[in-house]
C-alpha positions in Angstrom: 0.0 0.0 0.0 1.0 3.6 -0.5 1.7 4.6 3.1 2.6 8.3 3.5 5.4 7.5 6.0 7.5 6.1 3.2 8.5 8.7 0.5 8.3 6.2 -2.3 8.8 8.9 -5.0 12.3 9.6 -3.6 13.4 6.3 -5.2 12.3 7.4 -8.7 14.9 7.8 -11.4 16.0 11.3 -12.1 14.5 11.0 -15.6 11.1 10.7 -14.0 10.3 14.4 -14.2 7.3 16.6 -13.8 6.1 17.2 -17.4 5.4 20.9 -16.7 8.5 22.0 -14.8 10.8 19.2 -16.0 12.0 18.9 -12.4 12.8 15.4 -11.1 9.8 14.0 -9.1 12.3 12.4 -6.6 13.2 15.9 -5.4 9.7 16.8 -4.4 8.8 17.3 -0.7 5.4 15.6 -1.3 4.2 12.7 -3.4 3.5 13.3 -7.1 -0.1 13.5 -8.3 -1.0 10.6 -10.6 -3.2 11.6 -13.4 -5.2 8.5 -14.4 -7.1 8.2 -17.6 -10.4 9.9 -17.7 -13.7 8.2 -16.8 -12.0 5.9 -14.3 -10.5 4.0 -17.2 -8.3 1.2 -16.0 -6.7 2.8 -13.0 -7.6 1.3 -9.7 -5.8 -2.0 -9.8 -5.9 -2.5 -6.1 -3.6 -1.3 -3.3 -0.2 -0.9 -5.1 -0.7 2.9 -5.2 2.9 3.9 -5.9 3.4 1.3 -8.6 0.1 2.3 -10.2 1.0 5.9 -10.0 4.4 5.3 -11.7 2.5 3.6 -14.5 0.3 6.6 -15.0 1.3 10.2 -15.7 2.8 11.8 -12.6 2.9 15.5 -12.0 3.8 18.0 -9.3 0.2 18.3 -8.3 0.5 22.0 -7.1 2.0 22.9 -10.5 -0.6 21.0 -12.4 -3.4 22.6 -10.4 -2.0 26.1 -11.0 -1.5 25.3 -14.7 -5.1 24.0 -15.4 -6.8 26.7 -13.3 -4.8 29.6 -14.8 -4.9 28.4 -18.4 -8.6 27.2 -18.0 -7.3 24.3 -20.1 -8.5 21.3 -18.2 -6.6 18.5 -19.9 -3.6 16.2 -19.3 -0.7 18.4 -20.5 1.0 15.2 -21.9 -1.9 13.6 -23.7 -4.3 16.5 -24.2 -7.0 14.2 -22.9 -9.8 16.2 -21.3 -10.0 16.1 -17.5 -13.3 15.3 -15.9 -14.9 16.6 -12.7 -13.7 13.5 -10.8 -10.1 14.1 -11.6 -10.4 17.8 -10.6 -11.9 16.7 -7.3 -9.0 14.3 -6.8 -6.5 17.0 -7.5 -8.3 19.3 -4.9 -8.1 16.4 -2.4 -4.4 15.9 -3.1 -3.7 19.5 -2.5 -5.6 19.4 0.8 -3.9 16.1 1.9 -0.4 17.5 1.3 -1.3 20.9 2.8 -0.4 22.7 -0.5 -1.9 25.9 -1.9 -5.5 25.4 -2.8 -6.5 26.3 -6.3 -10.2 25.3 -6.3 -9.7 23.1 -9.3 -13.2 21.5 -9.4 -14.8 25.0 -8.9 -12.6 26.4 -11.7 -13.5 23.4 -13.9 -17.2 23.9 -13.4 -16.9 27.7 -14.1 -14.9 27.1 -17.3 -17.5 24.5 -18.4 -20.3 27.0 -17.8 -18.4 29.7 -19.6 -17.9 27.3 -22.6 -21.6 26.4 -22.7 -22.6 30.0 -22.6 -20.1 30.8 -25.4 -21.5 28.0 -27.5 -25.1 29.2 -26.9 -24.0 32.8 -27.9 -22.3 31.5 -31.0 -25.5 29.6 -32.0 -27.5 32.7 -31.4 -25.1 34.8 -33.4 -25.1 32.3 -36.3 -28.9 32.3 -36.3 -29.0 36.1 -36.4 -26.5 36.0 -39.2 -28.6 33.5 -41.1 -31.7 35.7 -40.6 -29.8 38.8 -41.7 -28.5 37.1 -44.8 -32.0 35.9 -45.6 -33.3 39.4 -45.2 -30.6 40.8 -47.4 -31.3 38.2 -50.1 -35.1 39.1 -49.9 -34.3 42.8 -50.2 -32.0 42.1 -53.1 -34.6 40.0 -54.9 -37.2 42.8 -54.4 -34.8 45.5 -55.6 -33.8 43.4 -58.6 -37.5 42.7 -59.5 -38.3 46.4 -59.2 -35.3 47.4 -61.4 -36.2 44.8 -64.0 -39.9 45.9 -64.0 -38.9 49.6 -64.3 -36.5 49.0 -67.1 -39.1 46.8 -69.0 -41.7 49.6 -68.5 -39.3 52.2 -69.8 -38.3 50.1 -72.8 -42.0 49.5 -73.6 -42.9 53.2 -73.3 -39.8 54.2 -75.4 -40.9 51.8 -78.1 -44.5 53.1 -78.0 -43.5 56.7 -77.8 -42.0 56.1 -81.2 -38.5 57.2 -80.7 -38.4 55.1 -83.8 -35.7 56.7 -86.0 -35.2 54.6 -89.1 
């Protein structure tokens, strides 16, 4: 089991680095944060926490939390796989457990998701307005074109009647 008394990460190779800072994980004062695949995909293979963690992507959790909340880009920086609410909650719990600076990752995740939904709704609304404006412009153009054709036909007809017929 992954008992906190034993700093298992201190035994990691120096090439096991945090993907964001590129600092060796073995130099950290607290355990790395293991980012599992989203949707609980294939992670929880029973108590060998450290070994499981080494198999997954490991980060300096404080750096990861700051990165995702500042960038509002909630994804694994290595794989670009989207993070879910569960992973954000796990990152918050990790920060609390190791008494690190809190970033309110889950709260920021929810706020960013809401912002994204509102932006999508606004974009839909805008594109609907654009569609209606284009429709209106087309209708006006058709009307103007019809009036112009009608006027020029009438002028031509009256010119022919009015016998401008030089011949």
